[in-house]
C-alpha positions in Angstrom: -19.6 99.4 -85.2 -23.0 101.1 -84.3 -25.7 101.3 -86.9 -25.9 104.7 -88.6 -28.2 104.0 -91.6 -31.7 105.4 -91.7 -34.9 104.2 -93.4 -38.5 104.9 -94.0 -40.8 101.8 -93.6 -43.8 102.1 -95.8 -47.1 100.3 -95.5 -48.4 99.6 -99.0 -52.2 99.7 -99.5 -53.6 103.1 -98.6 -50.1 104.7 -98.4 -48.4 103.9 -101.7 -51.3 102.6 -103.8 -55.1 103.2 -103.7 -57.1 101.0 -101.4 -59.8 99.4 -103.5 -61.6 97.2 -101.0 -60.4 94.1 -99.1 -57.4 93.2 -101.2 -55.2 94.7 -103.9 -53.5 92.0 -105.8 -54.2 92.4 -109.5 -51.5 94.6 -111.3 -54.1 96.1 -113.6 -56.0 97.3 -110.5 -52.9 98.4 -108.6 -52.7 102.2 -108.9 -49.9 104.1 -107.3 -51.2 107.2 -105.5 -50.4 110.7 -106.8 -47.2 112.1 -105.4 -45.8 108.8 -104.3 -42.9 108.5 -106.9 -41.8 112.1 -106.1 -42.0 111.6 -102.4 -39.9 108.5 -102.6 -37.4 110.3 -104.6 -37.2 113.1 -102.0 -36.5 110.5 -99.3 -33.9 108.8 -101.4 -32.1 112.0 -102.0 -32.1 112.7 -98.2 -30.3 109.3 -97.7 -33.1 107.1 -96.5 -33.5 103.4 -97.4 -37.1 102.8 -98.6 -38.6 99.6 -97.3 -42.2 98.3 -97.9 -43.7 96.2 -95.1 -47.2 94.9 -96.0 -49.6 92.4 -94.6 -51.0 90.2 -97.4 -53.5 87.9 -95.7 -55.2 87.0 -98.9 -52.4 84.6 -99.6 -53.2 82.5 -96.5 -56.9 82.7 -97.4 -56.2 81.3 -100.8 -57.5 84.4 -102.7 -54.2 85.1 -104.5 -50.6 84.0 -104.5 -47.2 85.3 -103.5 -46.5 85.7 -107.3 -49.5 88.0 -107.5 -48.1 90.2 -104.7 -44.7 90.2 -106.4 -46.3 91.3 -109.7 -47.9 94.3 -108.0 -44.5 95.0 -106.3 -42.8 94.9 -109.7 -45.3 97.4 -111.0 -44.8 99.6 -108.0 -41.0 99.5 -108.5 -41.4 100.4 -112.2 -43.7 103.4 -111.5 -41.4 104.6 -108.8 -38.1 104.3 -110.7 -36.9 101.3 -108.8 -36.3 103.4 -105.7 -37.5 100.8 -103.2 -34.6 99.0 -101.4 -36.7 96.1 -100.1 -40.3 94.8 -100.2 -41.4 92.5 -97.4 -44.8 90.9 -97.1 -46.5 88.8 -94.5 -48.6 86.1 -96.1 -50.4 84.9 -92.9 -53.8 85.6 -91.5 -54.7 84.9 -87.8 -57.7 82.8 -88.8 -55.4 80.5 -90.8 -51.9 80.7 -89.4 -49.9 82.8 -86.9 -46.8 84.9 -87.9 -44.6 87.4 -86.2 -44.1 89.0 -89.6 -47.7 90.2 -89.7 -48.2 93.7 -88.3 -48.9 94.7 -85.5 -45.9 92.5 -84.8 -42.6 93.9 -86.0 -40.5 91.1 -87.5 -40.6 92.6 -91.0 -39.1 95.8 -89.7 -36.6 93.9 -87.4 -35.4 91.9 -90.4 -34.7 95.1 -92.4 -33.1 96.8 -89.4 -30.6 94.0 -89.2 -30.2 93.6 -93.0 -29.5 97.3 -93.7 -27.7 98.0 -90.3 -30.3 100.6 -89.5 -30.4 102.9 -86.5 -34.1 102.7 -85.3 -33.9 106.2 -83.8 -33.3 107.5 -87.3 -36.1 105.4 -88.9 -39.8 106.1 -89.6 -42.9 103.9 -90.1 -45.6 105.4 -92.4 -48.9 103.6 -92.4 -52.6 104.1 -92.6 -53.6 101.7 -89.8 -53.0 101.6 -86.1 -51.4 98.2 -86.5 -48.7 99.9 -88.5 -48.0 102.3 -85.6 -47.9 99.4 -83.2 -45.3 97.6 -85.4 -43.2 100.8 -85.6 -43.4 101.2 -81.8 -42.3 97.6 -81.2 -39.3 98.1 -83.6 -38.4 101.3 -81.8 -38.9 103.6 -84.9 -40.9 106.9 -85.2 -44.3 106.5 -86.7 -46.7 108.6 -88.8 -50.3 107.8 -89.4 -51.7 108.9 -92.8 -55.2 109.2 -94.0 -58.6 109.4 -92.3 -59.6 105.7 -92.4 -58.4 104.8 -89.0 -60.7 106.1 -86.2 -58.2 106.1 -83.4 -56.6 109.3 -82.2 -53.0 109.3 -83.0 -50.2 111.9 -83.5 -48.5 112.6 -85.7 -51.2 112.2 -88.3 -51.1 113.7 -91.8 -53.2 113.5 -95.0 -50.9 111.4 -97.2 -47.4 110.2 -98.0 -46.2 113.6 -99.5 -47.2 115.3 -96.2 -45.5 112.5 -94.2 -42.3 113.0 -96.2 -42.4 116.8 -95.4 -42.7 115.9 -91.7 -39.8 113.5 -91.8 -37.5 115.8 -93.8 -38.3 118.8 -91.4 -37.7 116.7 -88.3 -34.6 117.0 -86.2 -33.0 113.5 -86.0 -33.1 112.2 -82.5 -29.4 111.5 -82.6 -28.7 115.3 -82.7 -31.3 116.5 -80.3 -29.6 118.2 -77.4 -26.3 118.3 -79.2 -24.3 121.5 -78.9 
């Protein structure tokens, strides 16, 4: 049976929570951005799985632990009404260890595509870095760059997650383009 489920893959820092420097790993400094809970609720009502995919190189560097990341994810879930279906993180850093999980590679996305029986043509990657866009492309999903931090020219590009959600919800699914 072909995959029919759809999802939005979400980078974490700079998309869901405020970027505060090199690493965000302390729950008391983990602040969910304005409009994020409402945006996630809109996507959920539209039938999307919500999947976080985040690089967490500070683990490989010994700056914090997987438990610290999980504590931030628990706070994110609590603030967002437990709407997230899965939260994947890549603990590697190229200076310490290699990993296909780490974006710009796409293994985190590929794992979720298989786990949730997702149709890549109906999925989106929302991130604030070009490496997020690269991971989305490798996984065969549409991608939207948010924010102004990344200097590379990329389209579509919007201000923030609420704007990305509007773009997603107003898009014609590729599975019905050209249908009569």
